[in-house]
A tleap script that builds the chain and sets N, CA, C and O, in Angstrom:
source leaprc.protein.ff14SB
mol = sequence {
  NMET VAL HIE GLY LYS VAL LEU ALA ILE LYS
  GLY LEU MET THR PHE GLY ILE LEU LEU LEU
  ILE LEU GLY LEU MET PHE SER MET SER LEU
  THR ASN VAL LEU ILE THR THR ILE ALA LEU
  ALA VAL ILE SER TYR LEU VAL GLY ASP LEU
  TYR ILE LEU PRO LYS THR ASN ASN VAL ILE
  ALA SER LEU SER ASP ILE GLY ILE ALA PHE
  LEU VAL ILE TRP LEU LEU SER MET GLY ILE
  SER SER LEU GLY ILE GLY THR LEU ALA GLY
  GLY ALA ILE ILE ALA SER VAL VAL LEU ALA
  VAL GLY GLU PHE PHE PHE HIE ASP TYR LEU
  LEU ARG ASN TYR ILE GLY PHE ASP ARG LYS
  TYR THR TYR SER PRO ASN CHIE
}
set mol.1.N position { -34.338 9.741 -7.841 }
set mol.1.CA position { -34.253 8.504 -7.083 }
set mol.1.C position { -33.247 7.660 -7.364 }
set mol.1.O position { -32.514 7.037 -6.596 }
set mol.2.N position { -33.298 7.716 -9.053 }
set mol.2.CA position { -32.239 6.787 -9.647 }
set mol.2.C position { -30.840 7.215 -9.296 }
set mol.2.O position { -29.980 6.335 -9.255 }
set mol.3.N position { -30.487 8.549 -9.020 }
set mol.3.CA position { -29.387 8.970 -8.850 }
set mol.3.C position { -28.882 8.623 -7.292 }
set mol.3.O position { -27.737 8.472 -6.865 }
set mol.4.N position { -30.328 8.547 -6.522 }
set mol.4.CA position { -29.891 8.000 -5.052 }
set mol.4.C position { -29.444 6.539 -5.060 }
set mol.4.O position { -28.413 6.173 -4.494 }
set mol.5.N position { -30.199 5.781 -5.675 }
set mol.5.CA position { -29.557 4.310 -5.827 }
set mol.5.C position { -28.363 4.286 -6.584 }
set mol.5.O position { -27.577 3.467 -6.109 }
set mol.6.N position { -27.914 4.890 -7.612 }
set mol.6.CA position { -26.536 4.749 -7.986 }
set mol.6.C position { -26.133 5.108 -6.815 }
set mol.6.O position { -26.097 4.264 -5.920 }
set mol.7.N position { -25.822 6.177 -6.623 }
set mol.7.CA position { -24.956 6.958 -5.796 }
set mol.7.C position { -24.636 5.953 -4.082 }
set mol.7.O position { -23.661 6.010 -3.333 }
set mol.8.N position { -25.475 5.407 -4.012 }
set mol.8.CA position { -25.887 4.267 -2.874 }
set mol.8.C position { -24.802 2.797 -3.335 }
set mol.8.O position { -24.111 2.161 -2.540 }
set mol.9.N position { -24.891 2.626 -4.350 }
set mol.9.CA position { -24.429 1.309 -4.806 }
set mol.9.C position { -22.858 1.773 -4.849 }
set mol.9.O position { -22.001 1.258 -4.131 }
set mol.10.N position { -22.579 2.917 -5.880 }
set mol.10.CA position { -20.932 3.386 -5.794 }
set mol.10.C position { -20.602 3.703 -4.363 }
set mol.10.O position { -19.512 3.223 -4.051 }
set mol.11.N position { -21.204 4.368 -3.383 }
set mol.11.CA position { -21.069 4.823 -2.124 }
set mol.11.C position { -20.160 3.447 -1.313 }
set mol.11.O position { -19.018 3.401 -0.853 }
set mol.12.N position { -21.270 2.408 -1.400 }
set mol.12.CA position { -20.860 1.319 -0.553 }
set mol.12.C position { -19.537 0.811 -1.323 }
set mol.12.O position { -18.502 0.799 -0.657 }
set mol.13.N position { -19.480 0.378 -2.702 }
set mol.13.CA position { -18.100 0.172 -3.564 }
set mol.13.C position { -16.842 0.889 -2.892 }
set mol.13.O position { -15.823 0.280 -2.566 }
set mol.14.N position { -17.024 2.135 -2.742 }
set mol.14.CA position { -15.831 2.780 -2.744 }
set mol.14.C position { -15.508 3.094 -1.121 }
set mol.14.O position { -14.472 3.646 -0.749 }
set mol.15.N position { -16.463 2.691 -0.321 }
set mol.15.CA position { -16.177 2.631 1.062 }
set mol.15.C position { -15.536 1.343 1.148 }
set mol.15.O position { -14.328 1.356 1.384 }
set mol.16.N position { -16.147 0.171 0.992 }
set mol.16.CA position { -15.446 -1.163 0.923 }
set mol.16.C position { -13.956 -1.309 0.207 }
set mol.16.O position { -13.098 -2.006 0.750 }
set mol.17.N position { -13.723 -0.696 -0.898 }
set mol.17.CA position { -12.321 -0.579 -1.229 }
set mol.17.C position { -11.276 0.642 -0.042 }
set mol.17.O position { -10.308 0.325 0.650 }
set mol.18.N position { -11.770 1.693 -0.143 }
set mol.18.CA position { -11.141 2.376 0.655 }
set mol.18.C position { -11.024 1.807 2.115 }
set mol.18.O position { -10.009 2.080 2.757 }
set mol.19.N position { -11.971 1.061 2.652 }
set mol.19.CA position { -11.801 0.792 4.085 }
set mol.19.C position { -10.381 -0.405 4.219 }
set mol.19.O position { -9.522 -0.509 5.094 }
set mol.20.N position { -10.602 -1.166 2.984 }
set mol.20.CA position { -9.464 -2.341 3.120 }
set mol.20.C position { -8.172 -1.901 2.838 }
set mol.20.O position { -7.268 -2.421 3.492 }
set mol.21.N position { -7.760 -0.678 1.635 }
set mol.21.CA position { -6.532 -0.065 1.569 }
set mol.21.C position { -6.264 0.975 2.520 }
set mol.21.O position { -5.289 0.850 3.262 }
set mol.22.N position { -6.940 1.899 2.588 }
set mol.22.CA position { -6.620 2.984 3.480 }
set mol.22.C position { -6.596 2.805 4.895 }
set mol.22.O position { -5.723 3.302 5.607 }
set mol.23.N position { -7.648 2.024 5.366 }
set mol.23.CA position { -8.135 2.034 6.588 }
set mol.23.C position { -7.024 0.694 7.104 }
set mol.23.O position { -6.036 1.018 7.764 }
set mol.24.N position { -7.237 -0.681 6.788 }
set mol.24.CA position { -6.653 -2.049 6.619 }
set mol.24.C position { -4.836 -1.748 6.243 }
set mol.24.O position { -3.985 -2.151 7.036 }
set mol.25.N position { -4.574 -1.244 5.368 }
set mol.25.CA position { -3.104 -1.044 5.125 }
set mol.25.C position { -2.587 -0.221 5.506 }
set mol.25.O position { -1.477 -0.345 6.023 }
set mol.26.N position { -3.226 0.955 5.387 }
set mol.26.CA position { -2.713 2.194 5.736 }
set mol.26.C position { -2.883 2.893 7.275 }
set mol.26.O position { -2.202 3.803 7.747 }
set mol.27.N position { -3.888 2.248 7.829 }
set mol.27.CA position { -3.790 2.641 9.343 }
set mol.27.C position { -4.941 3.977 9.036 }
set mol.27.O position { -4.852 4.802 9.945 }
set mol.28.N position { -5.877 4.326 8.083 }
set mol.28.CA position { -6.227 5.578 8.034 }
set mol.28.C position { -7.560 5.493 9.143 }
set mol.28.O position { -8.255 4.495 8.951 }
set mol.29.N position { -7.962 6.281 10.136 }
set mol.29.CA position { -9.185 6.054 10.401 }
set mol.29.C position { -10.148 6.379 10.259 }
set mol.29.O position { -10.422 7.517 9.876 }
set mol.30.N position { -11.425 5.021 10.658 }
set mol.30.CA position { -12.613 5.096 9.919 }
set mol.30.C position { -13.601 6.562 9.497 }
set mol.30.O position { -14.308 6.793 8.516 }
set mol.31.N position { -13.316 7.270 10.559 }
set mol.31.CA position { -13.835 8.689 10.234 }
set mol.31.C position { -13.332 9.172 8.956 }
set mol.31.O position { -14.104 9.575 8.086 }
set mol.32.N position { -12.053 9.147 8.807 }
set mol.32.CA position { -11.262 9.936 7.583 }
set mol.32.C position { -11.412 8.810 6.096 }
set mol.32.O position { -11.272 9.125 4.915 }
set mol.33.N position { -11.738 7.454 6.680 }
set mol.33.CA position { -12.464 7.106 5.375 }
set mol.33.C position { -13.844 7.011 4.856 }
set mol.33.O position { -14.222 6.497 3.803 }
set mol.34.N position { -14.576 7.637 5.844 }
set mol.34.CA position { -15.851 7.909 5.448 }
set mol.34.C position { -15.903 9.273 4.910 }
set mol.34.O position { -16.913 9.579 4.277 }
set mol.35.N position { -14.929 10.177 5.070 }
set mol.35.CA position { -15.275 11.528 4.619 }
set mol.35.C position { -14.587 11.325 3.402 }
set mol.35.O position { -15.058 12.061 2.536 }
set mol.36.N position { -13.556 10.540 2.944 }
set mol.36.CA position { -12.935 10.418 1.871 }
set mol.36.C position { -13.815 9.838 1.066 }
set mol.36.O position { -13.860 10.241 -0.097 }
set mol.37.N position { -14.660 8.826 1.472 }
set mol.37.CA position { -15.649 7.800 0.423 }
set mol.37.C position { -16.713 8.886 0.079 }
set mol.37.O position { -17.192 8.822 -1.053 }
set mol.38.N position { -17.165 9.922 0.951 }
set mol.38.CA position { -17.996 10.378 0.540 }
set mol.38.C position { -17.757 11.732 -0.872 }
set mol.38.O position { -18.350 11.884 -1.940 }
set mol.39.N position { -16.657 12.483 -0.239 }
set mol.39.CA position { -16.154 12.952 -1.105 }
set mol.39.C position { -15.958 12.425 -2.543 }
set mol.39.O position { -16.485 12.985 -3.505 }
set mol.40.N position { -15.156 11.294 -2.660 }
set mol.40.CA position { -14.534 10.696 -3.812 }
set mol.40.C position { -16.068 10.481 -4.914 }
set mol.40.O position { -16.268 10.894 -6.056 }
set mol.41.N position { -17.024 9.600 -3.905 }
set mol.41.CA position { -18.251 9.308 -4.591 }
set mol.41.C position { -19.019 10.164 -5.421 }
set mol.41.O position { -19.500 9.982 -6.539 }
set mol.42.N position { -19.041 11.361 -4.467 }
set mol.42.CA position { -19.783 12.766 -5.321 }
set mol.42.C position { -19.079 12.965 -6.320 }
set mol.42.O position { -19.650 12.584 -7.342 }
set mol.43.N position { -17.702 13.560 -6.556 }
set mol.43.CA position { -16.830 14.095 -7.138 }
set mol.43.C position { -16.782 13.322 -8.292 }
set mol.43.O position { -16.890 13.814 -9.415 }
set mol.44.N position { -16.591 11.875 -8.028 }
set mol.44.CA position { -16.478 11.189 -9.316 }
set mol.44.C position { -17.658 10.695 -9.934 }
set mol.44.O position { -17.558 10.521 -11.149 }
set mol.45.N position { -18.738 10.427 -9.414 }
set mol.45.CA position { -20.187 10.470 -9.859 }
set mol.45.C position { -20.656 11.394 -10.786 }
set mol.45.O position { -21.197 11.104 -11.853 }
set mol.46.N position { -20.414 12.643 -10.308 }
set mol.46.CA position { -20.311 14.031 -11.247 }
set mol.46.C position { -19.380 14.185 -12.562 }
set mol.46.O position { -19.695 14.701 -13.634 }
set mol.47.N position { -18.324 13.680 -12.242 }
set mol.47.CA position { -17.184 13.976 -13.164 }
set mol.47.C position { -17.231 12.813 -14.410 }
set mol.47.O position { -17.326 12.927 -15.632 }
set mol.48.N position { -17.124 11.700 -13.548 }
set mol.48.CA position { -16.691 10.488 -14.526 }
set mol.48.C position { -17.938 9.557 -14.743 }
set mol.48.O position { -17.856 8.576 -15.483 }
set mol.49.N position { -18.917 9.838 -14.181 }
set mol.49.CA position { -19.987 9.076 -14.428 }
set mol.49.C position { -21.070 9.654 -15.253 }
set mol.49.O position { -21.608 8.983 -16.134 }
set mol.50.N position { -21.381 10.782 -15.018 }
set mol.50.CA position { -22.313 11.764 -15.715 }
set mol.50.C position { -21.751 12.709 -16.853 }
set mol.50.O position { -22.369 13.079 -17.851 }
set mol.51.N position { -20.381 13.039 -16.479 }
set mol.51.CA position { -19.619 14.038 -17.811 }
set mol.51.C position { -19.097 12.903 -18.595 }
set mol.51.O position { -19.691 12.564 -19.619 }
set mol.52.N position { -17.911 12.216 -18.155 }
set mol.52.CA position { -17.080 11.790 -19.281 }
set mol.52.C position { -17.466 10.454 -19.631 }
set mol.52.O position { -16.952 10.027 -20.665 }
set mol.53.N position { -18.346 9.598 -18.940 }
set mol.53.CA position { -19.184 8.115 -19.402 }
set mol.53.C position { -19.715 8.415 -20.680 }
set mol.53.O position { -19.267 7.904 -21.705 }
set mol.54.N position { -20.909 9.445 -20.656 }
set mol.54.CA position { -21.926 9.619 -22.002 }
set mol.54.C position { -20.933 9.943 -23.018 }
set mol.54.O position { -20.975 9.338 -24.089 }
set mol.55.N position { -19.906 10.968 -22.770 }
set mol.55.CA position { -19.264 11.451 -23.877 }
set mol.55.C position { -18.020 10.672 -24.654 }
set mol.55.O position { -17.397 11.062 -25.642 }
set mol.56.N position { -17.876 9.583 -23.977 }
set mol.56.CA position { -16.939 8.443 -24.295 }
set mol.56.C position { -17.115 7.320 -24.150 }
set mol.56.O position { -18.142 6.941 -24.712 }
set mol.57.N position { -16.278 6.145 -23.353 }
set mol.57.CA position { -16.741 4.910 -23.253 }
set mol.57.C position { -16.173 4.579 -22.251 }
set mol.57.O position { -15.396 5.303 -21.628 }
set mol.58.N position { -16.536 3.241 -21.907 }
set mol.58.CA position { -16.109 2.407 -20.703 }
set mol.58.C position { -14.437 2.791 -20.256 }
set mol.58.O position { -13.942 3.359 -19.282 }
set mol.59.N position { -14.068 2.382 -21.076 }
set mol.59.CA position { -12.521 2.547 -21.081 }
set mol.59.C position { -11.801 3.609 -20.672 }
set mol.59.O position { -10.944 3.494 -19.796 }
set mol.60.N position { -12.119 4.916 -21.352 }
set mol.60.CA position { -11.725 6.002 -21.167 }
set mol.60.C position { -12.277 6.723 -19.904 }
set mol.60.O position { -11.654 7.622 -19.338 }
set mol.61.N position { -13.649 6.202 -19.451 }
set mol.61.CA position { -13.954 7.183 -18.233 }
set mol.61.C position { -13.927 6.124 -17.096 }
set mol.61.O position { -14.410 6.367 -15.990 }
set mol.62.N position { -13.352 4.962 -17.408 }
set mol.62.CA position { -12.391 3.794 -16.103 }
set mol.62.C position { -11.085 4.550 -16.128 }
set mol.62.O position { -10.753 5.061 -15.058 }
set mol.63.N position { -10.326 4.701 -17.114 }
set mol.63.CA position { -8.961 5.467 -16.898 }
set mol.63.C position { -9.259 6.669 -16.008 }
set mol.63.O position { -8.754 6.959 -14.923 }
set mol.64.N position { -10.225 7.323 -16.739 }
set mol.64.CA position { -10.003 8.857 -16.112 }
set mol.64.C position { -10.386 8.783 -14.396 }
set mol.64.O position { -10.395 9.758 -13.645 }
set mol.65.N position { -10.618 7.705 -14.106 }
set mol.65.CA position { -11.343 7.606 -12.501 }
set mol.65.C position { -10.088 7.381 -11.805 }
set mol.65.O position { -10.055 7.732 -10.626 }
set mol.66.N position { -8.843 6.756 -12.420 }
set mol.66.CA position { -7.827 6.880 -11.771 }
set mol.66.C position { -7.547 8.129 -11.241 }
set mol.66.O position { -7.564 8.482 -10.062 }
set mol.67.N position { -7.207 8.954 -12.550 }
set mol.67.CA position { -6.711 10.309 -11.720 }
set mol.67.C position { -7.610 10.916 -11.118 }
set mol.67.O position { -7.117 11.594 -10.216 }
set mol.68.N position { -9.034 11.031 -11.197 }
set mol.68.CA position { -10.001 11.691 -10.084 }
set mol.68.C position { -9.781 11.081 -8.777 }
set mol.68.O position { -9.824 11.882 -7.843 }
set mol.69.N position { -9.545 9.801 -8.462 }
set mol.69.CA position { -9.570 8.912 -7.472 }
set mol.69.C position { -8.159 9.168 -6.739 }
set mol.69.O position { -7.973 8.988 -5.535 }
set mol.70.N position { -7.246 9.593 -7.614 }
set mol.70.CA position { -5.983 9.549 -7.076 }
set mol.70.C position { -5.711 11.086 -6.498 }
set mol.70.O position { -4.912 11.300 -5.587 }
set mol.71.N position { -6.409 12.022 -7.088 }
set mol.71.CA position { -6.147 13.409 -6.522 }
set mol.71.C position { -7.017 13.557 -5.433 }
set mol.71.O position { -6.658 13.978 -4.334 }
set mol.72.N position { -8.340 13.161 -5.772 }
set mol.72.CA position { -9.465 13.376 -4.379 }
set mol.72.C position { -8.529 12.977 -3.335 }
set mol.72.O position { -7.896 13.718 -2.582 }
set mol.73.N position { -8.531 11.429 -3.405 }
set mol.73.CA position { -7.730 10.902 -1.886 }
set mol.73.C position { -6.496 11.348 -1.707 }
set mol.73.O position { -6.144 11.633 -0.562 }
set mol.74.N position { -5.632 11.489 -2.756 }
set mol.74.CA position { -4.404 12.242 -2.049 }
set mol.74.C position { -4.585 14.191 -1.535 }
set mol.74.O position { -3.987 14.754 -0.619 }
set mol.75.N position { -5.233 14.579 -2.156 }
set mol.75.CA position { -5.199 15.959 -1.559 }
set mol.75.C position { -6.423 16.174 -0.368 }
set mol.75.O position { -6.448 17.229 0.266 }
set mol.76.N position { -7.249 15.292 -0.161 }
set mol.76.CA position { -8.236 15.007 0.743 }
set mol.76.C position { -7.730 14.752 1.864 }
set mol.76.O position { -8.037 15.286 2.930 }
set mol.77.N position { -6.751 13.742 1.648 }
set mol.77.CA position { -6.058 12.654 2.945 }
set mol.77.C position { -4.662 13.687 3.722 }
set mol.77.O position { -4.217 13.497 4.854 }
set mol.78.N position { -4.213 14.715 2.787 }
set mol.78.CA position { -3.345 15.346 3.298 }
set mol.78.C position { -3.805 16.624 4.389 }
set mol.78.O position { -3.158 17.147 5.296 }
set mol.79.N position { -5.242 16.891 3.877 }
set mol.79.CA position { -5.793 17.970 4.831 }
set mol.79.C position { -6.521 17.003 6.464 }
set mol.79.O position { -6.804 17.594 7.506 }
set mol.80.N position { -6.649 15.733 6.288 }
set mol.80.CA position { -7.205 15.259 7.217 }
set mol.80.C position { -6.551 13.823 7.936 }
set mol.80.O position { -7.063 13.204 8.869 }
set mol.81.N position { -5.569 13.566 7.388 }
set mol.81.CA position { -4.776 12.689 7.793 }
set mol.81.C position { -3.193 12.931 8.379 }
set mol.81.O position { -2.436 13.768 7.887 }
set mol.82.N position { -2.851 12.088 9.466 }
set mol.82.CA position { -1.600 12.324 9.804 }
set mol.82.C position { -0.394 11.678 9.371 }
set mol.82.O position { 0.736 11.873 9.819 }
set mol.83.N position { -0.735 10.900 8.471 }
set mol.83.CA position { 0.128 10.101 7.426 }
set mol.83.C position { 1.114 11.055 6.550 }
set mol.83.O position { 0.691 12.176 6.267 }
set mol.84.N position { 2.292 10.699 6.148 }
set mol.84.CA position { 2.803 11.216 5.656 }
set mol.84.C position { 2.489 11.454 4.284 }
set mol.84.O position { 1.546 10.808 3.826 }
set mol.85.N position { 3.230 12.438 3.363 }
set mol.85.CA position { 2.625 12.562 2.167 }
set mol.85.C position { 3.027 11.427 1.028 }
set mol.85.O position { 2.285 11.028 0.131 }
set mol.86.N position { 4.412 11.002 1.296 }
set mol.86.CA position { 4.418 9.834 0.419 }
set mol.86.C position { 4.025 8.394 0.753 }
set mol.86.O position { 4.326 7.493 -0.030 }
set mol.87.N position { 3.367 8.143 1.880 }
set mol.87.CA position { 2.784 7.154 2.242 }
set mol.87.C position { 1.043 7.316 1.619 }
set mol.87.O position { 0.457 6.394 1.053 }
set mol.88.N position { 0.532 8.479 1.844 }
set mol.88.CA position { -0.727 9.170 1.137 }
set mol.88.C position { -0.600 8.754 -0.339 }
set mol.88.O position { -1.481 8.154 -0.954 }
set mol.89.N position { 0.421 9.082 -0.772 }
set mol.89.CA position { 0.256 8.903 -1.977 }
set mol.89.C position { 0.302 7.698 -2.662 }
set mol.89.O position { -0.494 7.427 -3.561 }
set mol.90.N position { 1.643 6.580 -2.098 }
set mol.90.CA position { 1.437 5.219 -2.349 }
set mol.90.C position { -0.139 4.819 -2.041 }
set mol.90.O position { -0.634 4.207 -2.987 }
set mol.91.N position { -0.922 5.001 -1.068 }
set mol.91.CA position { -2.025 4.595 -0.599 }
set mol.91.C position { -3.173 4.972 -1.965 }
set mol.91.O position { -3.893 4.264 -2.669 }
set mol.92.N position { -2.897 6.485 -1.897 }
set mol.92.CA position { -3.954 6.865 -3.205 }
set mol.92.C position { -3.794 6.112 -4.605 }
set mol.92.O position { -4.737 5.693 -5.277 }
set mol.93.N position { -2.599 6.023 -4.892 }
set mol.93.CA position { -1.993 5.065 -6.005 }
set mol.93.C position { -2.613 3.776 -6.205 }
set mol.93.O position { -2.904 3.362 -7.327 }
set mol.94.N position { -2.853 3.037 -4.979 }
set mol.94.CA position { -2.945 1.549 -4.948 }
set mol.94.C position { -4.851 1.589 -4.926 }
set mol.94.O position { -5.637 0.865 -5.537 }
set mol.95.N position { -5.130 2.777 -3.932 }
set mol.95.CA position { -6.541 2.694 -4.108 }
set mol.95.C position { -7.293 2.968 -5.461 }
set mol.95.O position { -8.116 2.141 -5.852 }
set mol.96.N position { -7.063 3.974 -6.102 }
set mol.96.CA position { -7.357 4.597 -7.482 }
set mol.96.C position { -7.313 3.423 -8.511 }
set mol.96.O position { -8.165 3.378 -9.399 }
set mol.97.N position { -6.139 2.280 -8.390 }
set mol.97.CA position { -6.147 1.576 -9.588 }
set mol.97.C position { -6.950 0.338 -8.718 }
set mol.97.O position { -7.327 -0.426 -9.606 }
set mol.98.N position { -7.314 -0.125 -7.628 }
set mol.98.CA position { -8.757 -0.794 -7.411 }
set mol.98.C position { -9.511 -0.201 -7.526 }
set mol.98.O position { -10.497 -0.811 -7.939 }
set mol.99.N position { -9.762 1.495 -7.282 }
set mol.99.CA position { -11.221 1.715 -7.480 }
set mol.99.C position { -11.616 1.655 -8.957 }
set mol.99.O position { -12.789 1.383 -9.215 }
set mol.100.N position { -10.746 1.885 -9.959 }
set mol.100.CA position { -11.126 2.141 -11.612 }
set mol.100.C position { -11.165 0.389 -11.847 }
set mol.100.O position { -11.426 0.273 -13.044 }
set mol.101.N position { -11.056 -0.698 -11.381 }
set mol.101.CA position { -11.379 -2.009 -11.902 }
set mol.101.C position { -13.104 -2.045 -11.343 }
set mol.101.O position { -13.999 -2.513 -12.047 }
set mol.102.N position { -13.311 -1.521 -10.105 }
set mol.102.CA position { -14.777 -1.552 -9.723 }
set mol.102.C position { -15.464 -0.700 -10.609 }
set mol.102.O position { -16.590 -1.026 -10.984 }
set mol.103.N position { -14.879 0.476 -11.045 }
set mol.103.CA position { -15.778 1.779 -11.483 }
set mol.103.C position { -15.687 1.214 -13.230 }
set mol.103.O position { -16.216 1.917 -14.091 }
set mol.104.N position { -15.184 0.289 -13.504 }
set mol.104.CA position { -15.394 -0.460 -15.286 }
set mol.104.C position { -16.673 -1.460 -14.800 }
set mol.104.O position { -17.678 -1.587 -15.498 }
set mol.105.N position { -16.555 -1.906 -13.962 }
set mol.105.CA position { -17.767 -2.837 -13.788 }
set mol.105.C position { -19.320 -1.806 -13.666 }
set mol.105.O position { -20.364 -2.043 -14.274 }
set mol.106.N position { -19.089 -0.737 -12.780 }
set mol.106.CA position { -19.935 -0.174 -12.126 }
set mol.106.C position { -20.662 0.648 -13.467 }
set mol.106.O position { -21.876 0.823 -13.567 }
set mol.107.N position { -19.650 1.103 -14.456 }
set mol.107.CA position { -19.960 1.692 -15.748 }
set mol.107.C position { -20.713 0.793 -16.634 }
set mol.107.O position { -21.599 1.244 -17.360 }
set mol.108.N position { -20.412 -0.434 -16.613 }
set mol.108.CA position { -20.834 -1.246 -17.180 }
set mol.108.C position { -22.591 -1.574 -16.553 }
set mol.108.O position { -23.564 -1.939 -17.212 }
set mol.109.N position { -22.539 -1.419 -15.768 }
set mol.109.CA position { -24.027 -1.756 -14.736 }
set mol.109.C position { -24.698 -0.678 -15.303 }
set mol.109.O position { -25.804 -0.920 -15.788 }
set mol.110.N position { -24.106 0.899 -15.366 }
set mol.110.CA position { -24.918 1.987 -15.558 }
set mol.110.C position { -25.292 1.684 -17.249 }
set mol.110.O position { -26.465 1.872 -17.571 }
set mol.111.N position { -24.548 1.331 -18.070 }
set mol.111.CA position { -24.842 1.420 -19.710 }
set mol.111.C position { -25.574 0.305 -19.671 }
set mol.111.O position { -26.557 0.508 -20.383 }
set mol.112.N position { -25.612 -0.794 -19.200 }
set mol.112.CA position { -26.389 -1.883 -19.492 }
set mol.112.C position { -27.971 -1.396 -19.089 }
set mol.112.O position { -28.915 -1.638 -19.840 }
set mol.113.N position { -28.117 -0.711 -17.859 }
set mol.113.CA position { -29.395 -0.214 -17.586 }
set mol.113.C position { -29.734 0.940 -17.997 }
set mol.113.O position { -30.810 1.449 -17.683 }
set mol.114.N position { -29.023 1.404 -18.612 }
set mol.114.CA position { -29.485 2.917 -18.981 }
set mol.114.C position { -29.937 4.148 -17.914 }
set mol.114.O position { -30.643 5.130 -18.146 }
set mol.115.N position { -29.310 3.762 -16.734 }
set mol.115.CA position { -29.623 4.614 -15.759 }
set mol.115.C position { -28.842 6.221 -16.079 }
set mol.115.O position { -27.681 6.628 -16.072 }
set mol.116.N position { -29.956 6.718 -16.302 }
set mol.116.CA position { -29.278 8.531 -16.662 }
set mol.116.C position { -28.704 8.768 -17.887 }
set mol.116.O position { -28.218 9.838 -18.254 }
set mol.117.N position { -28.783 7.549 -18.628 }
set mol.117.CA position { -28.712 7.357 -20.225 }
set mol.117.C position { -29.428 7.521 -21.230 }
set mol.117.O position { -30.193 6.582 -21.012 }
set mol.118.N position { -29.745 7.900 -22.031 }
set mol.118.CA position { -30.690 7.285 -23.541 }
set mol.118.C position { -29.954 6.773 -23.949 }
set mol.118.O position { -28.831 6.877 -23.455 }
set mol.119.N position { -30.207 5.816 -25.238 }
set mol.119.CA position { -29.520 5.161 -25.997 }
set mol.119.C position { -28.265 5.200 -26.565 }
set mol.119.O position { -27.451 4.337 -26.893 }
set mol.120.N position { -28.316 7.012 -26.625 }
set mol.120.CA position { -27.096 7.448 -27.709 }
set mol.120.C position { -25.928 7.582 -26.153 }
set mol.120.O position { -24.956 8.321 -26.311 }
set mol.121.N position { -26.020 7.148 -25.295 }
set mol.121.CA position { -25.161 7.867 -24.027 }
set mol.121.C position { -25.114 8.762 -23.777 }
set mol.121.O position { -24.047 9.098 -23.263 }
set mol.122.N position { -26.160 9.797 -23.931 }
set mol.122.CA position { -26.139 11.241 -23.324 }
set mol.122.C position { -26.849 11.327 -22.022 }
set mol.122.O position { -27.773 10.586 -21.685 }
set mol.123.N position { -26.395 12.192 -21.393 }
set mol.123.CA position { -27.088 12.181 -19.869 }
set mol.123.C position { -28.482 12.664 -20.526 }
set mol.123.O position { -28.748 13.300 -21.546 }
set mol.124.N position { -29.467 11.925 -19.217 }
set mol.124.CA position { -31.121 12.471 -19.622 }
set mol.124.C position { -31.202 12.276 -18.147 }
set mol.124.O position { -31.017 11.154 -17.677 }
set mol.125.N position { -31.504 13.445 -17.281 }
set mol.125.CA position { -31.801 13.461 -15.842 }
set mol.125.C position { -33.217 12.882 -16.011 }
set mol.125.O position { -33.354 12.236 -14.972 }
set mol.126.N position { -34.482 12.727 -16.809 }
set mol.126.CA position { -35.626 12.469 -16.447 }
set mol.126.C position { -35.879 10.890 -16.769 }
set mol.126.O position { -36.980 10.341 -16.722 }
set mol.127.N position { -34.476 10.189 -17.149 }
set mol.127.CA position { -34.980 8.631 -17.265 }
set mol.127.C position { -34.714 7.606 -16.556 }
set mol.127.O position { -35.216 6.516 -16.833 }
savepdb mol mol.pdb
quit
């Protein structure tokens, strides 16, 4: 249940940012923004929030989210969007940096509330 709530918060944040950047600035369709949001939210939650964050700290996890977000957005968008590769890369870079800022505050929320983490910041699925 906790993972569902956390994924919903992360998904809404990700969707809002991607809609503004990819949808409005780069004219990506709403369907493609939604597909990208779902893939990115799940991958970055599993890799960044459940694996990297407990083993490192908020800054390292947020910086790694830039790379994760860039790769997911750029590679997935190449397959589902008709935009050029360079345009997609530009949109992915901008979206990745903005998402990393949001992720910094999201990680702080996770760490403050110990959602999925014990006091040593190790993953605890029963928490």
